[in-house]
C-alpha positions in Angstrom: 66.7 30.3 164.7 68.5 32.4 167.2 67.1 32.0 170.5 67.0 35.7 172.3 65.7 36.9 175.5 64.2 39.9 174.0 62.2 40.4 170.8 64.5 42.3 168.0 62.0 45.1 167.4 62.8 46.4 170.6 66.3 46.7 169.6 65.0 48.3 166.5 63.2 50.8 167.8 65.5 51.5 170.8 68.2 52.2 168.2 66.4 54.7 166.3 65.0 56.4 169.8 68.6 56.6 171.4 69.8 57.7 167.9 67.8 61.1 167.8 68.7 61.6 171.6 72.3 60.6 171.3 72.6 63.1 168.2 70.7 66.0 170.0 73.0 66.0 173.3 76.6 65.6 170.9 75.4 68.6 168.8 75.1 70.6 171.9 78.4 69.3 173.5 80.0 70.4 170.2 78.9 73.9 170.4 81.5 74.2 173.1 84.1 74.0 170.7 85.2 76.9 169.0 85.6 76.8 165.6 85.4 80.6 164.7 89.3 81.0 164.2 89.2 78.3 161.7 86.4 79.6 159.7 85.8 83.2 158.2 83.6 85.7 159.7 80.2 85.7 159.8 80.1 82.0 158.6 77.7 80.6 161.9 75.8 78.9 159.5 78.5 76.6 158.2 79.6 75.7 161.2 76.1 74.8 162.7 76.1 72.6 159.3 79.5 70.9 159.7 78.3 70.7 163.6 75.2 68.9 162.5 77.0 66.5 160.0 79.3 65.3 162.4 76.9 64.8 165.5 74.8 62.7 163.4 78.0 60.4 162.4 78.9 60.4 165.8 75.4 59.7 167.1 75.2 57.0 164.5 78.8 55.4 165.5 77.9 55.5 169.4 74.3 54.2 169.2 75.4 51.4 167.0 78.3 50.6 169.4 75.8 50.5 172.2 73.3 48.6 170.7 75.4 45.9 169.2 76.5 45.4 172.6 73.0 44.7 173.9 72.3 42.6 171.3 75.2 40.4 171.4 74.2 40.0 174.9 70.8 39.3 174.2 72.2 36.2 172.0 74.2 34.9 175.0 71.3 34.9 177.8 
């Protein structure tokens, strides 16, 4: 059994909450990028779908990296 300072359930709940928060912020930040030159005219739905998929992937990667560091620090203490 691994001794830890904080219960693992706290990290699981934190991952879920931070995933949704980071995904929203990444989606809003990505809307500043102009992809209208790459896509056809009147393809706003496709651009938003692409932004949603990329934001979900980046949100997961960001939260996984941050929470992995916190979990590693928790096992060290």
